[in-house]
C-alpha positions, -999 to 999 in steps of 0.1 A, spaced: 3 -2 -2 14 33 -11 25 59 21 21 89 -1 -18 89 1 -36 119 8 -67 128 13 -90 163 12 -120 172 16 -146 172 -12 -179 188 -12 -201 185 -39 -224 218 -37 -190 236 -48 -189 221 -78 -216 215 -112 -248 196 -102 -243 157 -100 -259 133 -124 -281 116 -97 -294 94 -125 -296 54 -122 -309 32 -149 -322 62 -168 -342 71 -134 -348 108 -122 -343 106 -84 -361 131 -60 -351 163 -58 -340 159 -20 -313 138 -35 -310 160 -66 -299 191 -42 -281 167 -14 -244 172 -7 -220 145 -14 -190 140 7 -161 119 5 -125 117 16 -102 114 -11 -65 107 -16 -43 121 -51 -62 158 -55 -96 163 -61 -122 136 -62 -118 115 -88 -81 115 -89 -63 79 -85 -24 92 -79 -15 54 -73 -31 42 -109 9 55 -120 -7 59 -159 -16 23 -161 -44 12 -184 -73 5 -161 -102 -19 -179 -124 -46 -162 -117 -58 -131 -136 -83 -107 -149 -69 -73 -155 -102 -45 -167 -102 -10 -133 -120 -8 -130 -136 26 -146 -107 46 -172 -112 76 -210 -109 64 -238 -90 80 -269 -105 75 -279 -138 56 -252 -151 34 -275 -162 7 -292 -124 3 -298 -118 -36 -285 -83 -29 -251 -72 -11 -241 -34 -2 -203 -39 -2 -184 -7 15 -154 2 7 -141 22 41 -115 37 65 -122 31 98 -107 74 105 -127 85 76 -156 115 91 -174 107 63 -178 67 69 -187 77 105 -218 94 94 -226 68 65 -221 40 100 -243 60 118 -269 79 94 -273 53 72 -264 15 81 -285 15 108 -314 15 90 -303 -3 59 -299 -31 86 -332 -26 99 -351 -26 70 -331 -45 48 -303 -68 63 -329 -85 88 -357 -87 60 -333 -110 41 -333 -90 10 -295 -77 11 -265 -87 32 -234 -61 41 -197 -62 34 -169 -44 49 -136 -40 29 -107 -16 43 -97 13 22 -75 26 47 -55 54 32 -58 76 60 -22 66 78 -14 37 101 -40 38 125 -63 29 94 -41 -2 87 -40 -14 122 -74 -8 130 -86 -26 101 -63 -55 113 -78 -55 147 -112 -61 131 -96 -91 114 -81 -103 148 -118 -98 161 -130 -119 131 -109 -148 145 -130 -148 181 -162 -141 156 -169 -110 164 -158 -87 140 -190 -68 136 -190 -60 174 -154 -45 170 -165 -28 140 -188 -7 156 -165 3 188 -139 15 162 -167 38 144 -181 51 182 -144 55 191 -132 74 160 -117 108 174 -91 121 147 -69 110 122 -34 94 136 -36 112 172 -35 79 189 -67 69 191 -62 38 167 -30 33 184 -23 -3 194 -24 0 234 -59 15 226 -69 -15 200 -62 -39 228 -81 -21 246 -111 -19 228 -108 -62 225 -107 -61 262 -138 -39 271 -157 -63 242 -149 -94 262 -125 -110 241 -100 -128 246 -70 -105 250 -40 -128 250 -49 -142 215 -64 -105 205 -25 -89 211 -8 -117 200 -29 -112 165 -24 -79 162 10 -78 174 24 -100 148 6 -81 119 -11 -114 112 -36 -96 88 -17 -66 74 -13 -82 35 -52 -87 39 -59 -54 46 -36 -38 24 -51 -67 -3 -84 -46 1 -72 -14 0 -55 -27 -33 -85 -42 -47 -102 -8 -43 -79 9 -62 -77 -12 -92 -118 -9 -93 -113 30 -98 -119 40 -63 -105 71 -51 -123 76 -17 -143 70 11 -171 54 16 -175 39 -14 -202 17 -18 -209 -9 -46 -245 -23 -45 -258 -56 -65 -246 -91 -69 -207 -104 -64 -184 -113 -81 -196 -76 -98 -171 -66 -130 -160 -28 -127 -154 -10 -158 -124 8 -136 -115 35 -165 -154 44 -159 -153 45 -125 -127 69 -128 -142 88 -156 -174 91 -138 -160 109 -103 -142 134 -123 -174 145 -137 -186 151 -104 -210 115 -106 -212 101 -73 -243 75 -83 -227 53 -111 -244 28 -130 -215 2 -139 -245 -22 -159 -232 -52 -134 -245 -34 -105 -244 3 -87 -214 22 -71 -223 51 -46 -194 73 -35 -198 98 -8 -222 104 26 -252 107 6 -287 105 21 -306 71 32 -328 78 6 -303 72 -21 -293 37 -11 -328 28 -6 -336 37 -43 -305 20 -57 -316 -14 -33 -345 -10 -48 -335 -6 -88 -307 -32 -78 -336 -60 -64 -353 -50 -101 -324 -57 -123 -322 -93 -108 -358 -100 -118 
């Protein structure tokens, strides 16, 4: 994972009106005028500093071996690429995910998968590793929630290894096993691979949420082009990508349209 990633806040309201059409449908005015908030690296949203000029074509985005919230056989998956230090990912966690979980995950319509896009610094990497160590004990989602509820700035010690071990103890995890896992960097490669997979799919910021069936074929060049043009709801033909902390109604609309796509 490149160490020269940088981030900036991109407020879509400062730019041109986005194209909020999905599959040709016009989303309600409240969504059209919403502000898209995304943490990104490489300058303006959509610019990928890690691309190195390499031509990008279709890539396959999968669930990998990540924890699944809900029925693994649900017809639709909501797959979030995210950084535990990203404040707009925290916003998604607090304002969108609870309702999606209650109305769609618990009813078996969708399942939810989190993949790391750890680009905000070493504490993002450590937090991602720690969540995987918790997953070893079957407590991934408890630890995931603990991290977002504990967020307090970037690389200021909130997600130091000492604090990450403290969180495990507060959740009742076996501290000896957890600490050994975290100290050994057992899942460093896993977190870095998630981040690389996101890059290869054309992602440049968080949160970035794919909705559809997986594995999903993604045209990375299309994703980069659309985000550079300030389009944050992207019909991929095989599913939909939502970039930035959008209103709940955007995700609900896309879920319904993806359900219709597979019928």
